[in-house]
N, C-alpha and C positions, 0 to 999 in steps of 0.2 A: 780838183779845186777844193779848197778847204771851206767847210761851212763855218758859220759864226757861232759855233758852240763854245762853251766856256773852256778856254785853254788853261786850265789850272792843273794840268797833268803834272804829277808832282812826285817828287823825286825820291829816291834812294831809300833803301830799306833801313830798318833799324839795325842792319849790320853796320851802319854808320853810327858812331857812338854818341856824339854830343856836339852841341853848337859851341865850338871853341875858336881857335885862331888859325888862320893861314900862316904858314911859315915857309920861307924860301927853301925850295927843293923838297919840301914834304907837304903833306896835306893836313887836313884838320882833325881827325878823331882817333884817339888811341894814344899809344906812346912809342917812341923810338929813341935811341941814344945817339947823340952827336956832341962831340967835344965835351964828354963827360956830363952833359946836361940832357935830361929827357925832354925833348921838344914835343909839345902837344900837336898831334896830327889828327887827320880824320879818316884814315884808311886802315881798317883792321888788318888788311893783307900786309901792310908794312910792319905792323906789330908781329905778325906771324913770322915774318922773315928776319926779325931782329931780336926776338926773345925766345926763350925756351921755357917749358913748363917748370914752375917752381917746385922744388922738392924739400923746401924748408919744413922742419918739424913744427908742429903746433907750439905756440908760445906758452910757456908756463906762467900762469897768472898768480899774483900774490894776493892772498885773501886779506881783507881788512882786519887789522889787529895784529898781523904778522910783522916781523922785522922787515924793514924796507930801506934800501939805500936811496935817499931822496936826491942826492947829487946825480946819480946815474938815472934815476927815474925821470927827472925833470930836464935832463939834457936836451931832449927834443924841443921843449918849450923855449929854451934860450936860443937854440940853434935856429928855430923858425924866426924868432925875433931878429936875429942877426941877418938872415936872408932877406927879410922884409926891408931892413934898413939899407941893405946893399942893392936889392933888385927891384923892389916894388915901385910901380910907376908913380903912385900918389905919395909924394914926399912933402914934408917930413913925416915919418911914422910917429904916431901919437902913442907913446909908451904907457901913459895913464889909461888910454882907451883900451890898449892891448891887455893891460892888467885887469881892468874892469871886465873885459870880455871873458878872460879866463875865470874870473870869479863867477860871472853869470853862467858860464858853461858848467862849472862845478855844481852850482846850485840847481841848474836845470837837470843835471844828472841825478841829483838827490831827489828832486821833485818827481822824476820819472819812476824812482824807486819807492815813492810815497813816503819819503823820510822827512820828518819835521825836525828842522835844526833845533827847535826848542827842546826836543826830547834827547838831544845829544849834549851831554855835559862832560867836558874833559876832566880827567883825573887831576887831583890837586898837585901831583908831582910831575905832571906833563910839561914838556918843554914849552917855552913861550913861542909866540908867533915869530918873534925876531930870531930865536934860536933855530926854529924850523927853516926860516929863510936862509940863515947861514949854512945849515946842514945841506940845503938844496943848491948851494952855490948861486943864489939869486944874484944876477948882475947888478952893479951899483945903480945903473940907470933905471932899473925896474924895482929896486929894493923897497922904497917907501910905498910906491903904488901897489905893490903885491902884499903888503902886510894884512889888509882885510882878507885876502885870499887865504893867507897862512893861518889866520885865526879860525876861519871856517874849516880848513884842513885839520887843524889841531883838534877841533871838536869831533871830526870824523875818526881820526886815527887813534885818539886816546879816550874815547867815550866808553870803550868796552862793549859797544853794541855791534852785533854781527849784521853785516849788510850783504845782500846778494849781488855783489860786484867785486871788483878788484882795484888795487891801487893803479894799475896800468890803465884800466878803463876810465877811472876818474880823471887821471892826468890827460888822457886823450880827449875826453869830453870837454875838459877845460881848454885844451889847445884848439879844438874846433871852435869854441866860443871866442877865444882870443883872435883867431884869424877872421872869423865872421865879423868881429867888431871893426875890422878895417873898412868895411862897407863896400867891398868889391865882389860882386856875385861870381866872378870868374877866378877868384883867388881862394884856394881852399886846401886844408890839410887832409891827407889820405893816410890812414893808419896801416900797419903791416897787413892786417886781415883784408882790408879793402884792396890793397895792392895785389895780394895773391888772388883774390876773387876776380879782379879785373883781368889778370893774366890767364887764369884757368878758364874763365867763362868766355874769353874771346878766342881761345885756341880752337880753330877748325869750324867756327860758327859763321856761316854765310847766309843764314836764313833769319827772317824776322817777320814783322807785320807790315812793313812798307810804309814808313812815315818819317818825315823830318821832325826832329825834336830839338828843344832847347833845354839845357840842363843848368842854366844859370841861377835858377831860383830854388825854392824849397822843394818843389816837385818837378818831375819831368812834365814839360808842356808840349803838346802836339803843335808844331808849326803848320804842317799840312800833311794829309795822307797822300800817298802816291796813287795815281790813276790806275785802276784795275787791281789794286792791292787788297790784301785782307783788311787793312786798316780802313780803307774806303768802304769796302763791303760791310764792315761793322758799323759804319756811320760816324766814325771819329771825325771831329772838326777842328780847324785851327783854334787854338786857345784852350782846348780841353786839357785839364790837369789829371795826371795819373796819381790818384791818392793812395791806391793800394795795388799790389800785384799778387795774385793768387791768395788774396785775403790778408796779406801782410802789409801793415801800415808803412808807407814810404817816407813819412815825415822825419824819421830819424836816420834815413839812409841818404848818403850823398847821391844827388841826382844822376851824376855821371855813372855811378855804379848801379843805380836802379835801372838804367837803360839796359845793362847787361842781363838783368833778370827777364827782360822782355824778349831778348834774343833766345833762340833755341832751334832745334832741328825742325825742318819742314815736316808738316803733318802733326806736330805736337800742339796742344792747346795752351793758351795763357789767358787768365781772367784778370781784366783790368777794372778797377773801380775808378770811374771817371767823375771828376768835378767839372760842371759846366755852368756858366753864368746863367742865373735865372731858373735853374733846375736843381732838384735834389740829386745827390750822388747816386749813381747807378752802376751796375756791373755789366760788363760785356765780355763774352768769351770769344777769342779770336784763334783761329787755326793758323799757325805760322806756315809760311811757304818760302820757297827760294825766289828771291827777287832779282830780276834781270832789268837793268836800267840802261836805256840808250844814252849816249852822250849828247847827240844833236839830232834833231829832226827838222826837215826843211821842205818847203814847197812853194809854188807860186799861187797867190791868191787872185781872186777876181780883181780887175782893175790894174793888172800888170804890176802887182806889188809882191816883192819877195818876202818870205816869212821864214825865220829860223828860230827854233826854240832850243835854248841851251839848258840842259838838265843839271849839269854839274861841271865843275872845273877839275876834271880828272887828268890823269897822265896823258891820255890821248885826245883830250878835248880840243886842244889847239890844232892838231892835225885834222880832226873831224870838222872843226869850224872852217878851216881853210878850204877843205874839199867842198863843203856845202856852199860856201860863198862863191867859189869859182864856178860851180854848177849853176847857181842862181844868176850870177852876173852875166854868164854866157847867154842868158835869155833876155838881156837888156831891160831889166825892170826899171820902173820910174821911181821906186822907193823901196826901202828895206825896213822891216820890223824885226827887232831882236827881242825875244820873249824871255825875261829872266824871272818870271813870277815863280815863287816857291823854289828858287834855286838857292840852296843853303850854302854854297861855296865850294871850296876845294883847294887845289894847289895855288899858292901865290904866284909861282912862276907861270902857271897857265893863265892866271888873271892878267899878268903883264903881257903875255904872248897874244891873248885874244884881244885885249884892249888895243894893242898895236896894229891889229888888222883894220882899225877904223880911224886911227890918227896918224898923220904923216910925221909928226915930231912932238916934242914936249915931254911932260912928266905924267906918269901913270898915277903915282901916289907918293906920299911922304910917310916915313916911319919915324915917329916922334918918341924920344927916350926921356927918362926922368932927369937926366943930367943936362937937358937942353939941347942935346945933339939930335940931328936928323939924318936919316939915310934916304936918298932919293932914288926912285926907280924910274928910269927913262924909257920912253917909247922906243921900241925896236924898229929898225928899218924894214921896209918891204911889205907894208900892209896892202891888201888888195881891195879894200872897200873904204877908202879915205875920202871920197867925194860924194857918193850917192846919198841923197836925202834919207834920213832914217829917224825912227822912233823906237824907244826902248820901253817895254812894258815891265812894271815892277809892282810889288805888293808887300805885305807884311812878312811874307816868307822869303823875300829876296834879301840875302844876308851875306856878310863877309866878302868873299871874292866878287859876288854879284854887285855889292855896293862899291867896290873898287872900280869895276868896269863902268857902272852907271854914273858914279860920281865924276869920273874923269870926262866922260862924254858930255855930261851936263855942264861941267865947269868950262869946257872949251866951246860950248854952244854947238857941239857936233850933233847932238841928238836931244830931242825933247823927251822927258820922262812922263809916261802916262800910267795912271793907276792909283796906288795908295802908298803911303809912307813906308819906307823899307824898314827892315828889322832893327838895325842899329847895332851891328856887331862889328866893332872896329878896334878891338884890342888884341894884343899878342901875349901869349902865355908861354912860359917855360916850366918844366917840372924839375925841381931840385930834389934829389934824393937825400934823405937824412942819414947820418952815420949810424952804424951798428944796426942796420935793418929796421930802423924805427919809423919807416914810412917815407912820405914825400910831401913837398909843398908845391902845389901848382900856383904860380904867381904871375900876375900881369906885369909885364916889363915895358910895354910900349903901346902906343896908340897909332892907328892909321889916320892920315889926313888926306883929303882930296888935293889935287894940284893947287887949288886956291887956298889951301890951309883950313878947309872946313872940317870940323869934327864929325865923325860918323858915329862913334860909340855912344850908345844911349840916346841918340837923337834920330838916327836914320836919315834918309834923303827924302825931302819933300818933292812930290812930282810936280812938273810944270803944269800938268793938267790932271787935277784930282778927279778920278772917276771910281766910285765904289763898285764892287761886285758883290751883290747880296746873295743870300741863300735862295731867295726867290728867283734871281737870275739863273743861278745854277740849276735849280729845279726845272726851270723853263727852257734850259739849254740856250740861254742868251749870254753874250759876252760883250757888254757895253765898252769895256776897256779896249778890246780889239777893234770894235767898231770905231771908236774915237781915233785910234792910231791910223786906221785906214782913211778916215776923213781928213786927218791932218796931212796925209801924203797925197791927197787929191783923188783918192779912190771913191767908189760909190758908197 
């Protein structure tokens, strides 16, 4: 029998790379190619099977003051703008905001170099801002809005002052700023260096610290440590921010790439500088290990209630869930608890498959695109647990595919949700490669909606019965959320 200890057993190593998007037939973290578009997935093994180590020579950087082809240099900036107009979910794209973001990114790059623009005066014979805009092939729709940017660029290029950077880096910092100005935390530019780093650092690494993470913000955020993992042993908590890794500030590093620096061989140390609400930043050194994560665990609780905890929506999770349900239902339970706490998601196909175990018909989810079109995912026939009374446990670590399952069951009144508001990850990204090996743009193209058309992204799902689980509960080995689920199903 299961004791009422906190069931916050929590999932998957930092071999899982980032809180991104479920996509049909693939999972959430990493990259793989399909139809010439790199779909965002969550399984590094898929990356290993579809990519090979890059052998590209290091890029030659152009020093400030040297001759530079602005048309070629700024092609990625215009190409990214075109992709946003074509694919970005939030339309229409604001070109003025994009241009202002580029200007802000350029100025932030100069600020990081401790360069005062007031100290940079362009030579009297320097081209005008308009001439530079023409030289860079600035598109008509961005031309006027980009003129302040070109005035600042003019000061940098023609001041005669040597700066410890390159034109390529300034352009990419500007591009990071332009994309960030779109206001979507899951849409971001990745430069060639970052792409190569992601490729090399994921090759052959299956070890980590054992934690779910979110990479949508400025820093990597711990969603939850895995039970028995190095992260849990080190005392990491949900909401912790990784401010630095091995002493290197992560504020300038794309969070999805910062995760890769936490990965590493089992037995090797990594030192994280943690930001925690109400405390001063502190360092913690964690010894990485190989993380083995079960897909499903199940058993009968006191009161003849079946309990199944789903850890992830992996390739075999649908099969494992079916086997667990068949074994539990053979014991004639009076109710069923499905625990999705701190389940960060996985394969969309698996989410549809598992949801279909509990619904006899209907819709699992809607995929909503920026052109107003919607794709419908229907319930599959043959579910084995479509009538048994059930409760679903959720919390702030229940994300993506977990929210698809929980949202569908809630909409149909099939199960009550108990616990805390879910994470709110309901967007779909693709990764579009830029021409001439200039990097890539990860862009949000769609949003998931529950069968009733409810928005998941940024909101999460509100539980039918809000029950917090405090640190004091955890320390005392209490689980009031599980207790409430048992009560609702008529147990003791």
